[in-house]
N, C-alpha and C positions, 0 to 999 in steps of 0.2 A: 503493500500500499505506499501511495506517495506521502512524504512527509508533508504534515500541516504547516502552513505559513501564517504566522501572526504579526500584524503590524501594531506597535505600541507606539502610541503618540501622547506626550506631555511635555509642557515646556521646561518641567524639572528633571534635570538629568539624573539626579539620584533616583527618582521613582522609575524612569527608563531602565536604569541599570538594574534595579531590584527585580522588576518584572522580567527583565530579559533573562536574568540568572533563573528565576523560578521557572520560566517556560522552558528554557532551554534545557535544565534539568529532566523536564517531564517529556523531552524527545521533540519539542517543536523547533523550526526554524523562525527567528525572530527578525522583524525589520523595525528600524526606528524611524520616527519623524517628530521634529519639535514644534511645527506650525500646522496651522489648518489647511494652508495651501500646499505644504509638504504632504499631507495626508492625503489630498486629492489627487497630487501627482503621482504618490508612491502605490495608490490603488491601481491607478491606470497601468502604471509599469509592470507591477508583480502580481496583480489580482489575488491579494492575500486571502486566506478562507475566513479569517477574523480580524476585526480592527477593535482594538481596546484604545478609547480615546477619551482624554479629558474635556469636559465641557467648555472649560477657559482655556482659550487656545489663541495664541498672538497672529496677527495678521488676518486670520478668518477664524470665528469662534466654532466651538466643536457642533453646534445645532447646524450651523450653515453648511459646514464640511460634511456633516452627516446627511443632509439634503442633496448634497452633490454627488456624494458616494453612491447613494441609493438611486438617483437618476441613472448615473452611468453603469452601475453594478449591482442591479437589485438583489442577487442573491448572496451578496456578501454580507455577512453577519457583523454587526458593529454593537459593541458593549460600551456604554458611556460611564465615565466616571464623574461624578458631582459631589461638591461638598455637602456634608451632611445637613438637611433642612432645605435643600435647593429643589423642592418639590415641582415648581414651574418649568425648571429645565427638564427634569425627569419625565413629566408628562409629555411636553412638546416632543423630546426625543423619542418617547413610545409612539407618538402618534406619526412621526416621520419613518418610522420602520425599525428603530433599535430593538435588538433583541432582548436586552434587560439593562439595568443600570446598577452601578455600584457605588455606594457612599463612601466617602473620604472621611476619616482615614479607615483604610481597609484592613482586613485580615488575609493573610497568604491563603489559608486554607479555603477561604470565601472565595477567592479569584480562581484557585484550580478547580473547585468545585463548578463555579459557573462556567469556565472553559469547557470542561468536560460535558456539561449538559447542553452547551451550545453544538459541540461535535457530534454528541449522541442524537441529536435533534436533526442535524443536517443529514447523518448517515439513515435515519429512520425516514426522512423526507425523501431522500433519493431512492431507497428500496421502495417506498410506496409509489413513486412516479415510474418506476421501472415495473413493478407489479401491475399497475393500472395499465400501462401500455401493453404488457403481456396478454392481460385478461382482454382488454379491448380489442387487439388483434385476434386472439384466440377465438374469443365469443363471435366476432363477425366474420372472419375468413372461414371459420370452420362450418359455417351455415352454408358456405359455397363447397359443394361437395364433388369430387372428381379428379382423377389424375392423369387423364387422357391427354395427349399433346396439345389438343385444342385448348382445353383448360388450363395448362401449365402456361401458355402465351397469355391468357386472361391474366393469370396471377403475376406472371412478369411485369405487365403494363401496369396493372394497379400498384404494385411495388414502387414502380418508376414515378408515376405520376401523383400518387396520393397526397404527398406533402407539397406539391404545388398547387397554385391557384389558378391554373389553367382550366377553361370550360372543358367540359368531357362531354361527347354524345356517345351514350350507349345504344347499340343497335342490335337487332334479333327477334326474331319470331316471339309471338306471346307465350309466356309461360316459360321461358328459357333462363328466368331468374335476373333479369335486369335491375330490378330493385335491390336485390342482394348486393350487386356490384357497387351501386350507388351508396349503400350502407358501408360496406368495406371500404370505400374511398373516402367517405367521412370521418370513420372512426378510427382510420388509419392516418388523419391528416393532422397539421396543426390546429385544425379548427374542432378537433373532436370535443373539446369543452363548450363549444356553442351549440345552438340548435340546429338538428336537420329537419326541415319542414318539406313536406311531401304534398304534392298537388298533382292530380290526375286532371288533365288538360281537356280528356273526352267526356269526364263526369258531369261539367256543367256546360250549360248553355252560353254564348258569348257574352252576354250582358253580365250575368251572376260570375263568369270566369275573370273578367276584368276587376269586379269588385273586390273578388277573393284574393286576386294577385296584388293589386295596388291600393286596397282600402277605399274608403269613402268618408265624404263628409257629412254631417247630419243634414237631411233634407236635400241631397243632392239628386235624388230620384224618389219616386214613389215607394214607400216602405223602408227608405233610409232614415231611420227614428233616431239613431245616435250616431256618432262618429265611430269608424272602426278601423283599426291597422289592417293593412294587407299582408299576405305571406310573405312578400319580400321584406317588410319592415320586421316580422317576426323571425325572419332567419338572419337578422343582422349579426355578424361576428361568426356566422355559421354557414350552413350550405342548404341551397333550395335544390330540391329533386323535381323538375318538370317532368312527368311521366306522360307518354303519348303525345309529344310535342307536335307531332305531325297533324293532330286534329285541331290546333289552333287556328282561327281565321285571321286572315291577311291583317286585319284591323288591329288585333291584340299582337300580332307579330310585330307591327310598328312600333307599339310601345315597349314591348321586350327588348327591341334592337335599341332602344334608348338607354334602357337601363343597363344592357351590356356595355354600351360606349361610355357612358358618363356616370354608372353607378349611381343614379338618382332616379326619382319617381315622383309622380304627382298622383295625390288621391284622387278620385273622381269628385267633381265640385270645388276643387282646389287648384289654384296656379302656383302654391309654395312647393319648391323643389325639396325633397328630403334625400339626404345621402344614406346609402346604405352600403356596409361592408361585407359582401356576401361571396359565396364561391357557386357558381351555377353548373349543375349537372343534369342533362337532359336525357330521355330515353324513347325511342320509337320502333315500331314494328312495321314502319312504312319505309320504302325507298324515297328518301328526302330529295334526292338528285333528280328522280323522276318527276317529283312533285314541282321541283324548281322549273323544270322544262315545260310542264304543263301551267306554270304560272300559278300554281296553288300555294306555293311557299318561296318566301323572298329568298333571293339569291343571296343577298348581304347578309341576312340573318344566318342563314346555313352556313356560309363561311365563318361566321363568329362562333357558331356553336360547334361546329366540327373541327375544333383545334386538335384534341384528342379523341380518337375513336376507338372504342372497346367493342367488339363485336362477340356476341354471345352465341356459339353454335347451336343449332337444333339438337335435341337429343339423339335423333336417328343418325347423326354424324359422329356421335360420341358413345356408342352401345357399349364400350368396355367400362363406362362409368356407373352403368345400370346396377350392378352387384353393389356397388357401395352406396349408392343411392338408395336401394331397397333397404338395406342395413340401417341406414341413417334414419328413413322413415319408420322403420319398424320400431326402433327405440322411441322415437318421437310419439308414435300413435299406440304405444302399447295399451291393450283392453283395460287397465286399470293402473293406477300409480304404484301398486305393489307388486304387480305382475311381472314376470319376466318378459321381455319383448317376443313377439311370436317368431316362431322359425319358419322358413319357407323350403318347400319341396324343390329339387333340381328340375322336375318337371315345369313348375311354375315359373322359376327363374328363366328356364328356356323359352317360354311363352313371352315373357316380358322382354326377352332380348330380340326375340323375332317380331314383336310389334314395331308399327312404324311411328308411333307417338305423335300425331299432328298436334297434340295438345302440350308437348314437351313434358318437362319437368313437373310442371304444376298438374298435368294430367297423371304422370306415374305416381305423385304424392296422394291424390284422390283415390288412384286405384289400391294402393297400399293401404290406405286409411280403410276404406272399403273392407279389404280382404281381412285386416285384422279384427274388425269388429264381427264380421261374420265367422271366421274360424275361432272367435273367443278366445283369443291369445295362445291358440295352439299351433298345429302345424297348416301353414297355407298352401292349399294345393291348387292346381288350375281351376278346379271348381269354383273357388271363390273369385276369380278375375272375371270381369264383366264382359270380355271380349270372348267370341268363339274362335274356333280354329280357322275359320274363313277369314277372319280379320287379321291373322298374323301376317308377317312379312314373307319375304322370299325364302324359299329352304325348308318350309315346315313339312311336316308329312300330313296326311290326309285320314290317316286311319287311327289316329289317337295312340300309336305305339310308342316306343322308346327311342326308335332309330331316328337320327337326324338326317335329312338328305342334303345335298351340296357340302360346303365346305364347313366342316363341325369344328375345325380346330379353334377358332375363335370363341364359340360357346364354352367348348372344354375347358379353355384356359380361363374364361371368364368365371365360370363355376369354379374351377380350382382355386382361384384366387379368393374368392368369395368365401369358400369352404376354410380356407387356410386363416383368412382374417378372423372368421368366427372362433376357429379353435384358440388362436393366439388371445382373443379376448377373454375366452372363458379360461385360460390358463392364468391370465393376468388377474381377472376377478377372483380366481381361487388361489391366488399367491402360490401357483406351482402344483397345488394338490390335485393330481390327475383324477383320483376317484370323484371328487367334488367337481372337477370341470366336465367329467363325463355325464355325472347327475344334472348339470347345469344345461348340457348339451341335449340331454334326453337320449344318450346312448350308450350302449354296453362300453365297459371300458377296455376290452380287447380291441373294439373297432377304434377307440380313441388312441390307444398305444400304436395300432398299425398306421393311423393317419399322421400321428406325431413322428413316426419314423418316415414315412413318405414325404412329408415337407420338411425335413430335417430341424425339427423342432426339438430335440432331444434335451436340449439344456436351456429351454425357454420356459418362464421368463428369466433372465440374468439375475443373478443374486444381488440384493440391494435394490431391485426396482419393484 
């Protein structure tokens, strides 16, 4: 761990020397300053972890020096030393962001204890920030399931652009998970502490959509009984997600263009411009380029929106993700809160892989949820699936047998990976107890041992996990 740096500032050289000796003996690197101006300069130069500063300093008093330090280095902790009874200075120092104050004359043990408290607090804050980021990323990105090459490209793009403020256009068919991408962009951005405001541009008629987006003044139209802030104002310091942007009328597109260009808007019934600090993320299932050619969508708005494009592939183009998606939805839609997620037969998995999925991932989730309910948390078979054999895709058999016509290698690999993932999860949940894992999976131990050997899982899970 890097050595902590402490800046000791006092116009009394004997006090600086005493504090320097005390802090150096405790393993800290110490920098000295004798004036307020010198404090500000040395904070800029050495970025100390802590400043211990007297409130009475020549050239620039400690309160003003504190104000300047916090303006340039807000994360730098500052301890103010005050004469006994200087309550006004202490209160003002705390208002400006001082961590704490110490009254003179001070006890050395009190100094050591307070310095330790400062660094304990800093370490805890750093751990919380890291944990918050990890949880935010885990919760938001794990909702997007799939490891196919197409999805890997989506993840890479999200990782590259999430922390930028560039406008993002998410394209793809209905049900592919465009809203989840918008959420991942927001919760992995520097705006994650701000609001994420979602608007469906297809859900409201033009007049109501304008009022919803831009807000309105009292009496601006029939039914406007009070003043109302629009969604853009609500999204200030955060992200606004405009879903189905291709359904927006040309008139509303014109107003949106101004917001994109100037980051200003006017409520309906007002000429007063309102500044907004927002990131705009849009989604559409339409071909906006074609809409531009048909003069149904403004070309200048299209180019403003299409700064970064993320395309969500249809499920039929990433069928290798279906087993993982099924496992995810089985866990999500278990029959009851205390029940184990339902299992699914190989025949049912094959049916799901063969199906063409016009409704994409959303349709798959609905199918799995329905099957979980119908199977009452037990084994899901093809009987619980809502589509018949004639609706499956290419390569199915017509006699309901177990043979797979055409290229079956893809299906076999997908099922094997799904089976392996289930076994690994059971072993993890059972802490390596194979008997317990077999019971959780609902299979004989002899079969589990054979599968463990087949998939090379003899030492799984590793000790300590």
